[in-house]
N, C-alpha and C positions, 0 to 999 in steps of 0.2 A: 505613330503612337501605338498602333495595334499589332506591330510586327511580332512581338514576343507571344502575344495571345494567339495569333494566327498560326505561328510555328508550333505552338503547343498542341493545338487541335489537329493540325496536319499530320503529326506523328501517329495519330490514332487511325489513319487511313492506310490501307494496304497498297495504294497506288504510289508510283514515283512522282513526287510533286516538288517543284521548286517554288519558293516564296520570293517574289521580286518586290523590292521596296522602292516606291517612287519618292521623289524629293518634295513631299508635301506632308503636313502634319496629320491631317484628319481625312479619313477615307471619303467622307461626304463631299469634300471639296474636289475630288477627282472628277474630271470629265473625260469622255472618250477622246477628244482632241488632245488633251493634256497627256493622256496615256500614250498615244501614238508618238507624241513629241519626246517623251521622256522614258519610254520603255527601254530598259537596259538592252544593250546589244546582245543578241543571242541567236542561236540557230533555230529559228522558229519552226523549220521543217521537222525538227526532232520532237515537236510537241503535238499532242492529240487535241488539246483544248487549252484555252486561256479563260480563266475565271476571275472576274472583277468583283469587288464588294457590291452587295446589293444596294447600298446607299448611293452608288454612283448615279448621277443624273443623266438622262438621255438614253439613246439607242446605241448599243455597243457594236452594231453591225459594221461600222466604219473601221473598227480595229481588225475585224475578220477580213475585210476587203484588203486592208493594208498588209496584213501578215500572212494571209492564206490559211490561218489556223482558226477552227471553229471557236467562237468567242461568246461567252454567256455571262449573265449576272449571277453571282453567287448569293449567299444569304446576307441578310443585314447584320446578323450576329455571328461572330466567329465560331461560337459553340455549335452552330448548325451546319458547319461545312461538310461533315461526314454524310449528312442526309442527301447532299447533292449527288452522291455517287451510289445511292441505293437504286436497285432495279426498278424501272418503270417511271422514274422521275424525269420529266421533260422540262429542261431549263429554258429560260426565256432571255431574249436580248433586250427587253424593255422593262420587265418586272423582276423585282428581287426574288431570289429563290425561296426566301421565307414565305412570301405571299403565294408563290406558285405551289409550293408543297402543301400549305394550308388549304388553298383553294381546291387542289386536286383531291386531297383526302376528304374534304368536306363535300365536294361535288359527288364523290362516290357514295358517301353516306346518304346524302340528300336524295340522290337518284334511287337508291334502294327503298327508302321510306316512301317516296312519291310513287314508285312502281307498285308497291304493295297496296297503297291507298287507291291508286287508279284502277288496278286490276282485282279489287277485292271480290267482285262477283265471281270471277273465274276461280279464284282461290277458294272462295266459299263453296262453290259447286264441287270442287275436287276434294276438299278436306272437311267440309261441314263447319258447324259452329252454331251461333245464334245471332239473329238480326234484331237490333233494337231500333224502334222507330219504323216509319213507313215513308214511301215515296222518296222525295229528294232529301229527307232528313234521316235516312236510315244509316246506321253504322253496324259493322259486324264485330262480334267478339269471338275469340277462339284462340287456340295455341299457335296459329299461323299468322296472327295479326298483332301489331303493337297494342299494348294494353291502353285503352282510352281512359281519360280522366273524367270522373263525375265531379263537377264543381257545385258545391252547395251554396245557395243563397240562404244564409242563416236567418231564422226568424222572419221568413217572408211575409206572413200575414200582418205584421205590424209596420211594414215598410210601405212607402208610397209607390204607386205604379211607376212613377218617373225613376225612383231609386232602383226598383226591380229591373226595369229595362236597361238602365245604365250598368248595373252589375252583370246582367246577362251579356251585354255587348263586351264588357271588359273581359269576362271569362272566355268568351269566344275568341277575342283577340289574343288571349294568353295561350290558346290551344286546346281548351276544354272540348271533349267530345259529347258530353251530356250536361245539361243545366238542371240542377236539382232544386226543387221547392222544399226548403227546410221548414217544417211546421213546428209548433210549440207544444211540448209534451203536456204542459199543465193547463193549456187554454185551447180547446178545440174550436176551430173556426172553419167548418166545411163550406160555408156560404161564400167565403173569399176566394176559394180555390179556382173557380172558372175564370174570373178576371185576371188572376195572377198568371195562369197558364196562357191565356190569350195575350197578355202583355209580353210574355217571354217569346212566344211564337211570332208575334208581330215585329220583334226586334232582332231575332237570330234564327238561323236555319239549322237548328240542332234538335235532337230528341230531348224531351223533357221528362224528368222523373219526379217523384214525390217521396219525401222521407217522413213517414208516420206509421204508427201501428193502430191508430184510431179507425175503426171501421167506417164511420160516417165520412171522414176525410178521404179515405181510400175510394169509397164509392163515388163521392163527388169528383174526384180526379179521374176515375174510370169513365164517368159520363162525359168528361171533357177530353176523352181520347188520350189519356196519359200514356206515355211510351214505356215507362218502367216504374214498378212499385217497390219501394223500400219501406216496409217489409211485411211479411206474414210469418206467423208462428202458430204454436198450438192453441193460442187464445183466440185467434181471429180467422183462421184459414177456412173453417167450415162456413161461417157467415158470408165470407167474401167469394166463395167458390163460383157461384152462379154468375157474378158480375165480372170476375177477374180471371177466369180460367184461360182466356186466350191472350192475356197481357203478360209480358215478361215480369216475373215476380222474384224478389229475393227472399229466400226461406231461412229463418233463424232457428237455432236450437231451442228446444223447450218452450216455455212461456215467459218471454222477457219482461213483460209488464208486471208480472207477479214476482220478479226478482229471482227467477229460478234458473238462471244461466249456470250450468255446471262448471265448476272450477277446474277439475281435472280433465286433461286433454282426451283421454279415452272415453270418459263419461259424456263429454260434450259432443264428441263425434258420433257416439251411439245415439244420443238424443237428436242430433241433426239428421242423421240417416233415417231415424224413425219419422221425423216430420217430413222429410223428402218423400218417403214412400206414401205417407198419408196424403200429401199434396197431389201426388200422381193418381192415387185412388179417387181423389175428389175431382179429378179432371183437369188440373192445371197442366198446361202443355209446354210452357216456356219458363223453366225453373233455373234459378241461380242460387247457389249455396253460399252462406256466410257463416264461417266458423267463429267469427268475431275477434278482431284484433284488439288487445287491451293494453292499458298503459304500463310503463315500466314499474315494477315493484308492487304497485297497488292496482289490481291484484297480481300482475306479473305478465311481462311480455313473452317470456320463453314458453310458458304453458300454452298460450294462445297460438304461438308459432308451431308448437308441436301439434296442436290440433289441426292446423292447416296441413301440415305434412302427413299426418295420419289419415285425414280425410282424402287427400289426393291419392294416397296409397290404396285406399278402399274404393275409390271412385275415380276412374281416369277421364271420364267424359263430362260430368256436370260442371258447367262454368262456376267460377267462385268470385265473390266480391272481396276486396281487400280494403277495408275502411281504416286508413292510417291516421286519421285526425285524432284519434284517441291517444296516439303516441306523440305526434308532432306538436299538438297543442299543449300537452302536459309534460314538457321537458324544456328547460331553459338552455337550449342549444340552437344555434343558428339553423333555420329550417332547411337550407340548401343541402347540408351534409346529411341531415336526418332523412330528408326526402329521397336523396340519391340512394342511400343504403337500403331504405325500406322498399324502394322500387326494385332494387336488385333482388331482395328477398322475395318480393311478390312474384317475380319471374321464376325464381328457383322453386317456389311452391306451386307453380303453374296457375297463378291467379289470372283472371280475365278482365276484371274491372277494378280500378282504383278510385276510392271515394275520398274527397277531402273538402273541408271548409277552409276559408281564410279568415278565421274568427278573430284572432289576436294579432297585434302589430308584428310580433316576431314570426308569424307564419304568412305575412304578406308575400305575394308572388309565388306561393306554393303551387298553384296550378301550372304556372309556367315552368317552375323547377321540375315538377313531376312529368310534364310533357316531354321536356328535354331528357330527363332520366329514362323515361319509357322508351324513347327512340334509341338511346345509348344501349340499354339492356337488350332491346330487340335485335339490334345489329350485332352485339357481342354474342348473344345466344345463337343467332343464325350463322355467324362466322366461327362459332365454337372457339372463342377466345375470351380473355378477361376484358372488362370494359375499359380499355386503355388504347390510346392512339386510334380513335375511331373517326376523328374529324368533327365530333360533337363532344362537348364536355360541359361540366358544371363547375369549373374552376372560376371562382368569383374573387376571392381574396388572396389566394396563394397561387404561386406560379409552378408550371410544370418543369421549366428549365430555369436554372439560376444564371442570369445574364447580368454581369456587372463589369465595368471597366476596371482594370488592375489599379490598385492604389499607387499613386505616384509618390515616391519618397523625395522630399525636397528639404533643403537646408537653408531655411529663411526664418526670419523673425516670426514667432507665433503670437497671434493676438487672440486672447480668450474672450469670447463674446459674453456679454451679461446685460441684463436689463438695467435701465437707468435707476438710480437710487430713489428718484422721485419722478412722478408722472411729468413728461415734458409739457410745456405750455402749449395748449391747443391753439393752433392758428388755422382758421378755415381756409380752404382752397377757394380762391375767388372765382375760379372757373365753374364750380358747382360741386355737387355731392350725389351719391348714388344709394338707392335702396335696392338690395339684392333679394330676389324671391324666386321660388320654383313654381312653374305652372305644370301641375301634374297631368292635366288633360293633354297639353301639347308636348309634354316631356321636354320642356325647354327651360333654360335659365333666363330670367328677365332682370335687366339692370335699369331701374327707373331713374332717369337723370333729372335732378332738381337744380334750380339756381337758388341762391340764398334769398330769403325773405319771400319765397313763393312756395305755397303748399302743394300746388299742382305740378306734377312732373312735366317737363318740356318735351321729353322723348323717352322711348323705351328701346333699349338695345337687347335683342333676343338672340339666342343661339343654344346649341347643345354642348358646346365646349367653352371652357374659360378662355382659351387662347383666342378664339375668333371674336369673342366679346371684347376683351381688353385691347386687342389690336384695332378693332373698329373704333373704340373709344379714343385711342391715341390718334388714329388717322383723322377723326372728326374734331380733334383738339378740345375734348370735353373734360380734360384733366390737366392740372397745371403744377402739382407739387409731387416731389419724389416720394415722400412718406405716404401721401394719399395713394399714389400709384402702387406702392408696395402693399399697402393695406387692401386695396381693391383686388390685386392679383391673388392675395391670400384668400379673400372671401369668395372670389369667383371659383377658385380651386376647391374650396370646401363645398360650395354649392354643387359643383360638378360631381364630386365624390358622392354627395348625398343623393343626387339624381341617379347616378349609375347603380348605387347600392340600395336604392329605395329606402333611404333613411330620412329622418326628419332634418330640417335645416332651419336654424335661427341665426340671423346675422349678428355677429359680434360688434356691438356698438361702442366698445371701449375706446377705439381710435376713430370713432365716427366723425 
């Protein structure tokens, strides 16, 4: 069935390749033994390699032993055949080339990131930068490191300690480099800060920052050995100098609390540079600049990006903070694309820290998305290439390659599907029924099995994929009607999509 597709893609390859068709309809049904038995007679000594479909089951070494020709598994999809002939690709006798290629590229990418993280002290000694945190929870920032993500626990003072520790662990598992204590601008609660910081440090091994301009809150955090302060400006830096001069601090332009953030990029950079010089005169030793990223249109993203660019042109060494929550939270576009592009821009303007909340539903998973994006852009920048084919990607809904079986043209009676003119009479499945739900903590789908006239479930079938759940249900003979099985398969598939994309899920009970 795949003959024409394979021949189409083989034409794109410069090598001399023959396509041999075996007497079987689907490639996945081919076995090495079947291949030996039915391989068309040919002068195998004239060939340098035999390539089988990646979907072939088993080890293809026996074909090589029989023919004397090196034999490997090609890709699962015909569209990827050309990749098998690229330099450096090592094909396997047991794994599909599709998996080998992905694994090889991903391994290279992962090794580069891991090497940088492992050897950060050596890189820091060579190139410099700034260290945030101390002891085992220290992380470096600078142009030779991937940009770490600061994950904000929004409105931390009004959350329970249990909720704060849960969020801290969640952000750590998503890849955050720093956990931020987000304070409330209109309600100052310095007395709560020590317990919040203690709760975070008892649950994760990451530096902790605080997001506030209130002097009392900053001082309370400093006394609890906070690792990073967001932020100081013209209105509070003098009062905080004695307490915070040896703590990494983010410096803002002008006096933000009095609404004096300059709108024009040139004026903003001038104001920021003035505050930076003043902070240095006051004795602050670990300074990070924040030109402030603003929302689209109101007041305008491009002006603030221009400020970032102008600042970096005027100052090549001072680290900068890129707070992109103002953009991602205030635009109704899926966060994965927004975060990917903004991270690329952060690297282009030589930013060194990215700050984000996950405040709204549409920005859930932003920390994870930004961590992946940061790794992508770090690799692309170091390899001097565009962020493509890196082994790491943020493709969630769309595909990189279009892979689809050719449409089969048939001359048979066509039946147009349509819903019944009226709802079919509901007849319960005597075997039982299922309630489908998602467990967000374990990241699993749960199918609660009930028998009729019994409110309590008899069993729970759990798994990450719809297939494994419905196959288990069938094996256990927990379902007895075809329409019920079709409904269950549809609902489990919907639950799996919701789980993978981190969307909400509500079971459709119309065919319950």
